[in-house]
C-alpha positions as CSV (number, residue, x, y, z in Angstrom):
1,M,0.0,0.0,0.1
2,E,1.2,3.2,-0.8
3,L,1.9,5.9,1.5
4,S,-0.5,8.3,0.3
5,T,-3.3,5.6,0.0
6,W,-2.3,4.6,3.7
7,L,-2.5,8.2,4.9
8,A,-6.0,8.5,3.5
9,F,-7.2,5.4,4.9
10,F,-5.5,6.5,8.4
11,A,-7.6,9.6,8.5
12,A,-10.9,7.6,7.4
13,S,-10.1,5.3,10.4
14,W,-10.3,8.1,12.9
15,A,-13.7,9.3,11.6
16,I,-14.7,5.4,11.5
17,S,-13.5,5.0,15.6
18,I,-14.7,8.5,16.6
19,S,-18.3,7.8,15.1
20,P,-20.8,7.2,18.0
21,G,-22.0,3.3,17.8
22,P,-22.3,0.2,20.0
23,G,-18.6,0.2,20.3
24,A,-18.3,3.5,22.1
25,V,-21.5,2.7,24.3
26,A,-19.6,-0.5,25.4
27,A,-16.3,1.4,26.3
28,M,-18.1,4.0,28.4
29,S,-20.3,1.5,30.0
30,A,-16.8,-0.8,30.9
31,G,-15.6,2.5,32.1
32,L,-18.4,3.2,34.4
33,N,-18.7,0.0,35.7
34,H,-15.1,-1.2,35.9
35,G,-13.0,1.8,36.0
36,F,-10.3,2.3,33.3
37,R,-7.5,0.0,33.8
38,R,-10.2,-3.2,33.9
39,G,-12.8,-1.6,31.7
40,Y,-10.2,-1.2,28.8
41,F,-10.3,-4.9,28.3
42,T,-13.6,-4.3,26.3
43,T,-11.3,-2.3,23.8
44,F,-9.4,-5.4,23.2
45,G,-12.5,-7.6,22.3
46,L,-13.7,-4.7,20.1
47,V,-10.4,-4.7,18.2
48,L,-10.7,-8.3,17.7
49,G,-14.3,-8.0,16.4
50,I,-12.9,-5.4,14.0
51,W,-10.5,-7.8,12.8
52,T,-12.9,-10.5,12.5
53,Q,-14.8,-8.0,10.0
54,V,-11.8,-7.4,8.2
55,L,-11.2,-11.0,7.8
56,V,-14.7,-11.8,6.9
57,V,-14.6,-9.1,4.1
58,G,-11.2,-10.4,3.0
59,V,-12.2,-13.9,2.4
60,G,-15.0,-13.0,0.7
61,L,-17.7,-13.8,3.0
62,G,-18.6,-10.2,3.2
63,A,-19.9,-10.3,-0.2
64,L,-22.2,-13.2,0.7
65,I,-23.6,-11.3,3.6
66,A,-23.8,-8.1,1.2
67,T,-25.8,-10.1,-1.6
68,S,-27.5,-13.1,0.5
69,A,-30.9,-11.8,2.1
70,T,-31.0,-15.0,4.1
71,A,-27.4,-14.5,5.5
72,F,-27.7,-10.8,5.9
73,T,-31.0,-11.0,7.9
74,V,-29.8,-13.9,10.3
75,I,-26.9,-12.2,11.2
76,K,-28.4,-8.9,11.5
77,W,-31.0,-10.2,13.8
78,L,-28.7,-11.9,16.1
79,G,-26.6,-8.5,16.1
80,V,-30.1,-6.9,17.2
81,G,-30.7,-9.6,20.0
82,Y,-27.1,-9.3,21.1
83,L,-27.4,-5.3,21.6
84,I,-30.9,-5.5,23.2
85,Y,-29.7,-8.3,25.8
86,L,-26.8,-6.0,26.7
87,G,-29.1,-3.1,27.0
88,I,-31.4,-5.1,29.3
89,R,-28.5,-6.3,31.2
90,Q,-26.9,-2.9,31.7
91,W,-30.6,-1.2,32.6
92,R,-30.8,-3.8,35.3
93,A,-27.3,-3.4,36.5
94,P,-27.0,-2.9,40.5
95,A,-26.8,1.0,41.7
96,V,-23.6,0.6,43.3
97,P,-21.0,3.4,42.9
98,M,-17.8,2.4,41.0
99,V,-15.7,2.9,43.8
100,A,-17.4,0.0,45.7
101,L,-17.2,-2.2,43.0
102,R,-13.4,-1.9,43.0
103,D,-13.7,-2.6,46.9
104,Q,-15.5,-5.4,46.5
105,G,-13.5,-7.0,43.6
106,A,-14.4,-7.5,40.0
107,T,-17.5,-9.5,39.5
108,E,-17.0,-10.1,35.7
109,S,-13.7,-11.9,34.4
110,R,-11.4,-10.0,31.8
111,R,-12.0,-12.9,29.6
112,S,-16.0,-12.3,29.6
113,M,-15.4,-8.7,28.9
114,V,-13.1,-9.3,25.8
115,V,-15.7,-12.0,24.6
116,R,-18.6,-10.0,24.9
117,A,-17.0,-7.1,23.2
118,W,-15.8,-9.1,20.4
119,M,-19.3,-10.4,19.7
120,L,-20.7,-6.9,19.8
121,N,-18.3,-5.8,16.6
122,A,-18.1,-9.3,15.0
123,V,-21.8,-10.0,14.7
124,N,-22.7,-6.9,13.0
125,P,-23.7,-6.8,9.3
126,K,-23.8,-3.3,9.3
127,G,-20.3,-3.1,10.0
128,T,-19.4,-5.8,7.4
129,V,-21.4,-3.8,4.7
130,F,-19.4,-0.8,5.8
131,L,-16.2,-2.1,5.2
132,L,-17.1,-3.6,1.9
133,A,-17.9,-0.1,1.1
134,V,-14.9,1.4,2.3
135,V,-12.0,-0.9,2.1
136,P,-12.1,-1.9,-1.9
137,Q,-11.5,2.1,-2.2
138,F,-7.8,1.7,-0.7
139,I,-7.1,-1.8,-2.0
140,V,-4.8,-1.9,-5.0
141,L,-5.6,-5.4,-7.0
142,T,-2.5,-5.6,-8.8
143,Q,-0.5,-5.8,-5.7
144,P,-0.6,-8.7,-3.1
145,L,-3.9,-8.4,-1.0
146,L,-3.0,-10.2,2.2
147,P,0.0,-7.4,3.2
148,Q,-2.7,-4.6,2.3
149,Y,-5.5,-6.2,4.6
150,L,-2.9,-6.5,7.5
151,V,-2.2,-2.9,7.2
152,I,-5.9,-2.1,7.2
153,A,-6.4,-4.4,10.1
154,C,-3.5,-2.9,12.1
155,T,-4.5,0.8,11.2
156,L,-8.2,0.0,12.4
157,G,-7.1,-1.6,15.4
158,F,-4.6,1.1,16.4
159,T,-7.1,4.0,16.1
160,D,-9.7,2.0,17.9
161,L,-7.2,1.3,20.9
162,V,-6.7,5.2,21.0
163,V,-10.3,6.2,20.6
164,M,-11.6,3.7,23.0
165,A,-9.4,4.7,25.7
166,G,-10.6,7.9,25.6
167,Y,-14.4,6.8,25.8
168,T,-13.3,4.4,28.7
169,A,-11.3,7.4,30.8
170,L,-14.1,9.8,30.1
171,A,-16.8,7.3,31.7
172,S,-14.2,6.0,34.5
173,K,-13.3,9.6,35.4
174,V,-16.3,11.7,35.1
175,L,-19.1,9.4,35.5
176,G,-17.0,7.3,38.0
177,A,-17.4,10.4,40.7
178,L,-21.1,9.6,41.0
179,K,-21.9,8.1,44.3
180,S,-25.6,8.4,44.8
181,P,-27.4,5.3,44.0
182,Y,-30.1,7.2,42.3
183,H,-27.5,8.9,39.7
184,I,-25.6,5.6,39.3
185,R,-28.9,3.8,38.4
186,A,-29.9,6.7,36.0
187,M,-26.6,6.0,34.3
188,N,-27.1,2.5,33.9
189,R,-30.4,3.0,32.4
190,V,-29.0,5.6,29.9
191,F,-26.4,3.3,28.7
192,G,-29.0,0.3,28.5
193,S,-31.2,2.5,26.5
194,L,-28.4,3.5,24.4
195,F,-27.4,-0.2,23.7
196,V,-31.4,-0.9,22.9
197,A,-31.1,2.3,20.8
198,A,-28.5,0.9,18.6
199,G,-30.0,-2.5,18.5
200,T,-33.3,-0.8,16.7
201,L,-31.1,1.1,14.5
202,L,-29.6,-1.8,13.3
203,A,-32.9,-3.8,13.1
204,L,-33.9,-1.0,10.6
205,F,-30.5,-1.0,8.6
206,K,-31.2,-2.2,5.2
207,R,-28.5,-3.2,2.5
208,A,-28.3,-0.2,0.0
209,A,-29.9,-1.6,-3.2
């Protein structure tokens, strides 16, 4: 990949990472519930999900999802159901200040956080279709494809690691200062509603004709 092409994709990657979506909600929710150091493991799962999407697109499965109505519908509703499940789970989370959660010890393993975040990004046909629309613009077909996809995956992973660190830190520092059970419950319900809203938007998402 030429340097000028990579710089253009690098700029696009920041826009992709910064744009609000389920990943940003998940990062802030993890920061709120677990603090930055533990909550940041969610970002590792999100990056693995992105790499899964790049792999899907790279091996051609993305084209199947984009062209097969059945495959697209099945994966889309899996994603919708998962987002709504996360929303309900966050809505029902206990109204315990984050400081108290740290004192009591984490109730969710790091592995569980990574797997949950990976599923969030991996089971998302909207992301696959988006990558199918964006990635080909930066691929040079006359050059080996594997190195180009590796560069794309590493670039997307890097920008997400940086951006999601910001989202996680924001939630852990600003929202973590909340002590009142009323405020904690309200924030849990805000994040839960955002997950449900993301699931609803995904349910309404349709492939471009």
